N, C-alpha and C positions, 0 to 999 in steps of 0.2 A: 504494500500500500504506500503510495507516494504522499507527499505533504498536502497536496490540494484535496485529494480524496479524503484524507484523514481530517482535514479542516472541515470539509462538508459534513462528515460524520459527526464531529464534535458539536458543530453549530446546530445540526439537526437534532442531536440528542438533548440539547439544552432548550432550544426553542420549543414552544408548544402550548399546552393547556394553560400554564401559569399566566402568561401575558394576555392570552386571548380571553380567559374567563375570569381572572381574579382582579383585574385592574379596577373594576367598579367596587369590589369589596374592600380593596385597600383604600380607595377614596372615601369610603364610609368611616374609616379609622383616622385618617389624617387630613381630609379635605383636599385642597388643590396641590399639595406637595407630594403627589403620588410617586413622583420620581425618586424621592428621598429614601423610602423603604427599599425600593429596588436597588438604589445605589449602595445602601448599607449591606443589603443581602449579597450584592456583588462583591463587596470588599471582604466579607466573611468567607464567601466561597473562594475568592482568589487566594486568601491566606491558606485555606485548607488545600487548595490545589497545589501549592508549593510542597506540602507534605506528601500528597499523592505523587508528585513528580519525583521526589527523592526516592520513594519506595518503588515506583514502577520502573525507574531506570536502574535501581539496585537489584530488583527482582522482576525482570521482564517476563512475567507469566500471567496468563489470563485468569486471574483469580480475585484480584482486588482486595477489598477490606477483609475478607475471610482469610486470605493468605497472610496478610500483615498481622492480623490478630493472632493467628496460629503461631507465627514465627516469634512474635514478641512475648506472648504470655504462655503458650503451650498448654492451655486448659481446654480440653475437648468440648465441654459443655458451653464454655464462654464463646469459643469459636462458632459453635453451632448456633447460639442465640444471635450473634452478630450476623451470621449468614441468613438466618431465618428473618431477622429484622429487615435486611436488604430485600429479601423476597417479598415480605409483607408490604414494604414501601412501593414495590412495583405494582402490587395488586391495588393498593389505595390510590396510587397515581392513575392507573388505568380506569378505576371506578370514577375518579374525578373527571377524567376525559369523557367517559360515557355520558355523564350528566350534562357536560358542556355540549357534547355532540347533539344530545336530544333537544336542548334548548335552541340551538342554531338550526336544527332540522325543522323544528316547529316554525321558526322565523322564515326559513327558506320557502316553505310551502304554505305559509300564512295560516297555519293551523292554530286553533284556539285551545291549545293544550300546553301552555307555557308553564303550568304548575301542576302539582299533584300527580295523580295516577297516570295521566297521559305521558308525561315526561319519563316516569319510571318505566313504563312499557317500552318506549322507544329506546331508552338506555339499555334495557335488558336485551332487546333484539340486536342492538349494536354490539353488545358484548358477546353475544352468541356468534355474530359474524366474525368478530376478531378471533374467537376460538377456532372457527372453521379455517381461517387463514393460517393460524398457528399450527393447526393439525395438518394442513396441507404440506408444510415443510419450511425449513429455514431459508432455503434458496429463494422461494417465492416471497417470503417475508422481507428479506434483505432488499430484493429488487424493488418491492413496493415502497420500502422505507426511503430509498433514494428519490423516487418520484414525489412522495409526500413531503420530504424535506424541502424540495424546491418550491412546492406549492405553499407551504406554511411561511417560508421566507418571503415569497412574493406578496403574501397578504400583509405582512408587517411593513414591507417597503411601500406598499400602496398607502398605508396609514401615514407613514413618514412623509411621503410626497404630498399628500393632502395637507399635512401640517405646514410644509414649506410653502405650498401655494397660498394657504390661508395667511401665513405671515407676510408673504410678498404683497398680497392685495389688501391687507389690512383687516381681514376677517378674523373672528375669534378673539378671545380675551386671554392673552398669554400672561397677564398679571395674576391670573388665578393660580398659576404654578408656584407662586410664592406665598400663598395663603394657607394657614393652618386652621383646621376645624376638627379638634380631637374630642369634642363632647366633654364628658366629665373628667377625662384624663388630662394630664399635663401634656405639653407638646412632646417632651421626651418620651413619656409613657405611651402616647399614641403612636409615635414612630417605632418604638420597640415592639408594640403589639402588632403593628402592620408588617414589620420586618419578619416576624415569625411566619406570616402568611406569604409574603413576597419571596421568602427563601425557596419556596416550592418552585418558583419560576427559574431558579438558578441551578437546581439539581439536574443531574444528567451527565455532567462532565466526568463524574466518577466511573460511569460505565465505559468511557472511552479507554480506560486503562486496559480493558480486555483486548484492545486492538494493538497493544504494544508489540506483541509477538509477530504481528503482521507488517510491522514497519521495518524499513531498512535503517540501520544505525539508530535505534530508538533513543539511546542516551543523548544523542545530538539533536535529532529532529523533533522528538515528541514534546519536550518542554516548550520549544518555541511555538509549535502549532497549537498546543493546548492553551497557552497564554494568549495567543492571538485570537483563538476561538472564544475564550472567556471575555476578553475585552470587547470584541465585536458584538457579542450578544448583550453585554452590559450596556454598551452605547445604544444599541437598537432599543432596548427596554426603556432607557431614559428618554429617548426621542419620541417613542410611541406614547409613553405616559404623559409627557408634556403636551403633545398634540391632543391627547384625549381630554385633558382638563381644560385646554384652551377652547375647544370646540363644543364641549358638552358640560353644562353645570354639574358639579360633583354630586348633587342630590339625585339627578337623573342618571348619572353614570353608574351610581351604586345600586340601581334597581335591576334585578334579574341577573342572568348569567351570560348576556351578550353585549358587553360594553363597547367593543370595537365596532360592532354593527351600528350602534348609535353614533359613533364618531364619523364613520363613513357617510351615514345618512345626513348628518349635520354639515360636514365639510364638503361633500361632493354629492348634492342631491340628484345629479344626473347619472351618477354611477349606479349600474344595476345592483341593487342591494342583494338580490338572490344569488348573484355570482359570488359576492363577498361572503355570504352565509355559507356557500359551498366550500370556499377556500378555508374558512374557519373549521368547518366539519372535517375537511381533510387534515388540517393541522392537528386537531385533537385526536383524530384517528391514528395519526402517526405516533403520538405519545402512548396511546393505549396499546398499539401493536408492539412497540419496542419493549414496554414494561411487562406485558403478559408473556412475551417470548422469553425475557430474562427470568421472570418468576418461575415459569414452568420448567426451564432447564436447570435452575438451581435446585428445585425440588427433586427433579429427576436425578441429578448428580448426588444429592444427599441420600436418596433412597438406594441408589446403586452401591453406595458405600456402607449400607446397613445401619445408618444412624436415624433413618426414618423407615416406616413400613415398606417392605420390598415391593409391594404391589404398586407403589407410586413410581417405581423404576421400570415398569413394563413398557415395551415399545411395540407400536402397531406393526404387524407382520408385513404389510405392503408399503405403507407410507414411511416407516422407520422413524416415527415421531413418538415422543413420550405421551401417549394419549391419556393415560390415567392421571399423570401430573397436570396435563392441560385441563382435564375435567375438574380436578380438585381445585386448582387456582381459579378456574372460571366460576365454580360454585361459590367460593369465598367472595369473588367480585360481585356476583349476582346478589349475595346476601347484603353486601355493603350498599349496593345501589338501591335495594328494596328497603332496608331498615334505616340507613342513614340518609342517603340521597343528596344532602346538601353539599355543594361544591366547596365552600369555605372549610367545612369540617373534614372532608376527605382530603383536600389539598393540605390543610394544616396538619393532619395526621401523617401524611407523607413526609412533610418537612420535619416533624417531630422525630419520626423514626430515623431519618437520615442524619439529623443533627446529633443524635446519640451515637450513631455509627461514626460520624466524622470526629466526634470527641475521642473515641477509641483510636481512630487512625492517627490523629495528631499526637496522642500519647505514645502510640507504637513507634512513631518516627524517633522519638527520644530514646526509647528503650532499645531500639535496634541499632543505635549508633555504635554499640559495642560489637556488633556483628559486621565483620569486614568481608568484602567480596573481591574477586581477582580482576575486576574491570572498572573502568572509570564510570562514574554516575553523577547525576545532579545532586547537589547538597543544598538544602534550604538553610537560610540564616536561622540559628537556633531560636531566636526570639519568636519567629513566625509560628512554629508548632505550639509554643506555649500560649501565645495570643489566640491561636486557632482553637486549642482545646478549651480555654477559658470562655471564649465568646460562644462557641457552639454549645458548650454545657449550659451556659447562662440562658441562651435562647430556647433551650429545651425545658427550662424550669417554669413552674407556675408564677415566678416573679415577673414574667413578661405579660401577665394577664391573659395567657392562653386559655381558650375555652376548655373547661374540664372534660367536655365530651370527647375531645381528641385523645386525652389520656385513657379514657374508657375504651375507645376503639382500639388504640394501640395495645392496651392491656389484654383485651379479649383475643386479638390476633396472636400476640406472643404467648398467651396461655395455651392456645391451640398447639403451638410448637412445643411447649413444655410437656403437654400431655402426650403428644406423638413421640417425643424423645423417650420418655420413661416407659411407655408401652413397648416401644421398640427394644429398649434395654432389657425389659422383662422377657420378651419373646426370644431375643438373642441368647440370653442366659439359659433359657429352657432348651434351645436348640443347639447350644454349644458354639454359637457363632461369635467370633471376635471381630468387633467393629471398631474402626478408627477413621475419623474424618480427615481426609487429605484435600485441603482446599485447592491445591494446584491441579487436581484432577476433576474438579467440578465441571459440569457442562456436558458437552457431547461425548467426552471420553468416559466419564462416569465412574470408572473403577481404576484404581492405581495398579501398576504391575506388581506381581508378587503373590503371596499365599492367598490373598483374599479372592483372587480369581477362581 
């Protein structure tokens, strides 16, 4: 994989549901300075990205946080919980995307089902379609991902160009971008609360470490490309959010799950709104596809290593895809869509899970400094992992005024993992199976070489 294709992959992994669906919800927390929580979230993500860069160039294997946790702490159950948290974040992210897809679908076809059961039904149908593509195979999913990445990027560029046009002709009120409206919270409290949600828009870069093995000279190329990708998406988010509040009053922007549709309608009345609704649908569909693909393969890999029920590791005889793992992750997603349903809660839970994972990764960098390798690799300034660990840990706490519902959702999902772990341990003990999680073999390989085969 060359640098340009890698950059497209990274940008496509980060862009998606967060900016398309949550801009309005963030406006509800801070008023016109919507860009500020996105900027703070970008800075926190950037600091954590330096930790990932040190680790991925030091250990260029497609395993990410699970591998780093395993190498740093060597505790099987802890490694499993970090891996399961990453998997759960994929499911909550995909569920967020399904709700956003449903809302934009209703707008595109002018259906009066923008709330309630109608949106839930559309979201469920969409998730089943994602499962079908996932079942079809990785090759088809990756090819579709490239197309959808181009579509979602074009949608955000349209919004930015509309903003530039409005600025040039004197339309819109760009002074709104400097106004705070945090309700009962202080300005700082409002920004912190909004950042916990805006952080969802910055996640995705951590998935790109799985492409390190596909790069030529990853220690040299990967850091530059990842940082360029992060800065590019951060700039896009700031420009889109400034355009949004300049063209649409914040109280209107915060209603519903289709904020950017309102921006296009206000800034370019002649632009076919249905077309932009379809662009948005494709953008969030990309997020759902990537995340469900990741979640099902992680579950499959853990099952093949006997740390989860072996049934989850079954592969379809003709498609060669992990159909049981796909079915299990889809059921969890359908439950979230049906029971929770709200975009802010699902997106916030995704950010919560990954903030916990990022805290562990930042600490792992410092622990693994004592482990030397025989090749050159990127080294982050020591202060950055420390700041990254503290900031990520803080944003995951109730001190940020995070909605308690998000802790309940995350707790239930992780409890499912704990139950599956101990059930599997009991079954393995009865059958005399020795199980050990090898993060470097998660995914399509599934089983490490050696006696476990």
